[in-house]
N, C-alpha and C positions, 0 to 999 in steps of 0.2 A: 549593556551587553548580556545573552543569553544565558542563563545559569541553569544547571542540572540540580535541581536539590534530593533528588533520591533514581531510587530505584525498587521495584516489586516483581517477584516472580509469582505465578500462579498456575495452577492445572486449570484447563479449559475445557477440560470433560463435557458433553452435555448434560451430564448430571446434575450440575449447577443450575444449568438453567432449567432445567424439569423442576428442581425444588424450587426456584424462584415464583416461576410462573403457577407451580400449584398450591403456593403461599404454605408451604411446608415448614412455616420460619417456627414452629414451635412443636413439632412433630420430634421428638428424641432419635427415630433413625436417622433426620436429615439436619436437623440442628445443628451438630458440628460443623455444616457448611459455612452456616452463616454466626457461627463463632470464630472460626481460621479468619473468614473473610471481615471480620467487624474492625479488628484496629486498625487492618490497611484502610479502608474505608472512612473512620473517621480520622485518619492520617490525612489522605488525599482531600477533606472536607475541611480542614484546622488549614492547610498548607495553600489551598486553593491554585494550582500550577497550570497555568494557561494552556499546555499544552501534554499530550500521552504522543510518546513514540511508541507504538505500541508494536512489539516483534509475537507471529504468530503464523500460522501455517492455516492455510484454507485447505477443507478435506473434500477435494474434486468436488467444488460447486460451485464455484465462479470462475477457478482456475482449472479446467480439463483438456480443450485439447490445447491449449499453451499455458507450459508449468517451469515458470522459470526460478532460477536459482532465488535471486532477491529482486521481488518485487515492488518497487516504491509505490505508494499510491500518492499521487497529487491532485484528486480529487477538491471540488468543493464540499463534498457533501458525500456519506456514504448510510445507503439503507440496509437495513437486514437483510438476506439472501433466503428465498422459500429455498429449503434444503430438502423438500420432500412434501410437507406435510402442511405447507403456505406459512410466509412471513410471521415471525413469533411479532406482538403488539409493540411496537417500540419506537421511538421516532427516531428518524435518521439523525447521526452526528457528524457534526461539521465538522471539515478540514482544514488543512489552514495551508493553501498551495505556496505560500510563498516560501515560507521554512522548507519546506519540502523540496521547491526549486534552489535553494541556498545548500540542502543537504546534497542534491543530488549534484550538484556542482560539484562539491568539495569530495564526494566519495568516487567520483570517474575522474578527479586531480589524481587521486589515488590509486588508478587502476584497480576498482571495482566495476564490474559489467552489471549496470543494472538497467530491467526494464520498468518502466511508470504505464501506469493504469490508473481508470478514471471511470466511474459510470458500471461499478459491478457491487453489488451484493456484499455486506461479511456476514459471515457463516458462526457460526457457534465458536470456533476458534477465537473469535472477537469478541462477541455478542456475551457468551456465557457468562465471563466475568463481570465485565462491564456492568452489565445489568444490573448485579449484585453489588458492585462496588461504588457506583452512583444512583443518588435520584435523580429519576430522568421524565419522569411520567409529565414535567411541564418543558418539556427541553433539559439536553447535556449541560453541566457548567463546565465544560471542559472540549478544547478540540483537539482533534486526533491528526497523528501523521501512520499512518501504518503500514509498515512492511511486511508483505507476507514469503515465510522463505519456502523453498520446494525441500521439504523434507521427506516427503513418502515415495516420489519415484527417482529411484537410484540411478546411477550415482549421482551425490550429493556433496555440496563440499565438502570440506576435514572441518572437525571441530575448529581447528587452530584459524580457520577462516572464518568461521562466527566470532571467537576472540577478537581477531586484525579487524573485522569490519567493526567489531563495538569502540575496539581505541580510536580508529580512524572518524567514526559518529560522535564520539565525545568532542573529537577537536571542532569538527563542523560546527556544531548546537552551540560551542564556547565562541567560536566565530561570529555568531549570526549574531548584525547589531543591532538586533531591535533586545530592550528590556521585558524579557518575556521569563518565567517559572518553568522547566519540564522535566517532567520525570519518563523514566523508562522502564517501559511493563517486557518483561521475557516472558513469556506462559508456552504451554504444554505439558506433558507428564504429569504424575514422574510417573516410577516401572507401571509397564502398564503393556496387555499384548490381546488385541480387538479379532485378530484373522489365525486359521487355522487352529491344527491342535495342540499349539503353544497357545491355544487362547486362554486371558483368564492369568497368565503368570504376573505375581507381582513379588519385589524383594524389599521388604522394609528395611531390612539391614542396610541396601544398599542406599536407599534415597536419604537415609538418614547421613551415609557418610557423604553422600556426593552433596547435598547440604550444608556440609559442613566443611568442605572442600572450594567449595561457591564460595562460602563466605570469607575463608582463611588463606588458601592458596588454589586459587581459579585456575593459574597455567599449568598446573598439575593434570587437569580433564585437557588441553588444550592435543596431546598425542595421542589421546584414547579414537579407534577407528569405530566404523558403524556397529561394526560386528561386535568388538568389544563392550560397547554401552548395551546393545541391543542382547549379549548373554546377560547383563546385567541388569539390567531394566527391562527388559522386552523387546521386542522390535520396535513398537509403536512408540515405545518409550525412551528408543533414542535421539526424540525430539528434542531434549533434553540441550541441547546445543543452541538452541534459542535462549535458553536462562544464560547460557554462556556470554552470548553477543551482550545481551542485557548488564549482565556484570564487568566485560570491557569496556562499557561506555560509561561506569563510576569509575570513581577516582579510586587506586590499587585499596588502601586502606575503608573501611566504610564502619560505618556505627548499625550492627545489623539489632532492629526495633523490636522486628518480631518473626516468628516464624510456628505455623504450624503443620499437623499433616492429621489424615484423617484417610482410613480405609475401607469405604461403606462397600465395596462391591469390586468392579472391573481394572475401574482405576485409582491409583492414590490421589488423592487430592489436598492438594499444598500450597503452603502461601509462603511466602517471604518480606520483609520491607528492609528495606537499606536507606539509610541519610548518608548522601554525599557528604565524604570531608575535605572534600579540596583537595587539591595538586599542589605538593611539599614543593617543586622547584617548575618554575616555569617551563611553557613548552619548550624545545629547541628554535621552532618557528611562530611566530608572531600571531597574532588575528590577523591582522592588515595585513601579510604575507599571504598567507594561506588565501582571503579571499581573493588576493591578484593571481594565485597561481590557478584559483578555482575553476575564474574566468578566462585563462588566458587562452586558450584555444577558440574561443569566439570573437575577441579581442580584434575590433576594426572590425566586424560584421557590418555594421550601421552603415560603415561606409560603402561598402559596396550598392550600388544605384541597381534600385530595383530589384534587391532582393530582399525576402522575407522570409528568415532561417524559421523551422517549427519547431519554437521552443516549449517548454515545458507552460509557460504564463500564458503565450496565446492556444496554445491546447486545450489548456483549462478556460479560457474567456472562447474558444469559438466550439465547442464538446458538443452543444447542443444539433449546429446546424451540420459539423464532422459528423455527428452521431445518425444524423436524416437523410443525409446525402449518402453514407454506408449502409443505412436499409436497403439503396438499391441494388444491393448484389442478392435480393430476396425478387423471386418471379412478381410474385400479390402485390408487393410496395412497387414496385416500379410498373406493373399495370397501372394501377392506381394513382402514380406518380403523372401516366401521361393523361390516363381518362376522368380524373376526380381530383388533379391539384387541390383546390381551394378546398374539398372537404380533406383530405390528407393534411392540410396548414391543419386545419380546425381541430384534428383532431393529436397533434401536433405540442409539443411544448415550446417551440420554436417563438422568438420574439417577432414583434413586428417589424423590424427591422432586419431581423433575418429573412423572412416570407419573403420582404421584395426583393432583397439580393438574388434570389433564388429566383422568385416571377419573373423578375428583369433579364435576370441572366446575364448580370452585372458580373463578369470575370474577374475584370482585375479587382474590385467592389471587394469581391469572395476573397479573393486573395489579402488585401489589405486587410480586411476582419480577422482574417486568421485560419481561412479554410485550407486544408494542404490540397497542394495540387489535384494530388490520383483519388478525390473526391470530387472535383470538376470531371476529369476524365468520366467518372462514372458515369455523372451525370452529361456529360455530354454523347456518351454512348446512347443511353437511353431513349433521347430526343431524338437521333439518329442525325450527333453533328462531330466532324471530323474534329482530330484533335489542333488541326491547323487552324483552326477555325479560333479556338479560343487560342491558341498562339497570339494568332493576327489581331484577335479582341486585348488579349496585354500589352501591345503594342501600340494600339490605335490607329491600327492600319487596315486597308481593306483584304482577302485575302489575294485576290491576284497580288497587290502590291505586297504584300508577307513574302509568297513565293517566290517575287523577284530575291529575295535577300538570301532565299535556301540555294542551293548548287541544284537541286532537281524540284520540279514543281509535283511532290505526290504529296496523297491525304491519306490518313488511316485512323482507325480508333482500336477501343479494348472491346468493342460490341464482338461477339460471340454470335450464334445463329443468324442475329439480325442484320 
């Protein structure tokens, strides 16, 4: 079974990334950052976790037009996001879609509403600390399952919701049947405010108190409102609810191995490292019962003839081709799709199999592969083909024969001006 071996909390300010990339390791102004991170880095190198479940918030970079409360990364890998000045010179980090699928099943069974994402970059909320915590020049030694928490656009979930999420996450990971070591990371904070006339606010006394409570009495923090946290730690400092989520995923009693605090300028940069002490009493629900409950809603789906639910594993497998077809909503892309399809294929990351599925208009083959129907609907519209033609192809019928199975012989598509 999977085992949670510990957790760490770290600030994720871009200051950390700047100091790293500018090689300020021995600069007396910047060196305290690295000294604070070093014990966490050494522990990770020694313990060699297989996966980091990484709790962070995106800073309106990859998440802008859609800003979810809890968005679980399910992809095979994640690149650094371009935040305005180009991507950082970092390799992509591998994801763990299978673990993400299991966590999603369990959390949704516990009535948490999740969004799922892949194919978008991780901004400084993720890569700023990670680049200091791991040697990565030859590739990252660990996989990641990122959880983007929407803490910037109000209203957001209550602090207790983050705590409860952590508790549910713990049981999800513990019930995962593979023998892997997992570390929970909570990021953000500590006290800071980066906007308005309140810009520059810090509160070291509160930061110290918060870290003490997080260690020994974390549930006392769960009744604080966003405004109460903002009064104590600045508006953006209220993102410490993500530390609370991490702490909820650990055992009630933890061994605090390390704590550091440094306030160079705008943001209090802190680190904490906890060793999980295990559960004193067994959970009320067994791992087997939790796994069974987590898949209850989809049990029997495989028996529905000709039906292919768009699950996380299918979405990950078919991400390239779905993403390619989704680009047909862009006028220039769809014009080239019609006029220079082979050239477009050559510039894509599609496999030969995926190219042939599109080239041959193998509608049912694409469904079998993992393409969601609504991408096929877009492709058909671009090619001047009606939805009815696609439906008929699914059934292996001519359009006239398929129309005979309907109450009216109509045709339509999602094409707009075409």
